[in-house]
C-alpha angles and dihedrals in degrees: 000000000000133000113266093021116138111223139163115258135186103228099176134143093052127172133215111331096350116128109253141190129049110310141147116278135186117231108228102170118105119269092238087058091043090055096049106031129069088223135067131201111233139176112212124231124228135189091210099098126212105173093177095059111101088204094070135071119206118226140159120243112187105316095334132095113228145164130231105227102218087171087065098052111151144161117241138176117267087237087074092057119098136176126340116256098181138279143271120267118248090257093050090048089053092048091050092051093050089049095050090048092051092050103039107009132087 
């Protein structure tokens, strides 16, 4: 599992307003952590688009428009992770790092 990979993940059971069901996620934890821990930190993807939300980053996965929900970032067990769908481009990864820093950084 590599940083910026897009993979299927089983997010159920969810509580409250957490994103649920099996859906694509982007792995955002560092590769050094991914190699050592039994968990990964991910941002789920959604096809319910909210272009005006500053907490979302628009991407294209396969032939579908989606948004990376940075406001839904969470750490999950690697046992929830499924097959790989692809990975972010360098530009998308850079934009995602910027957005995570804006939301959770200094």
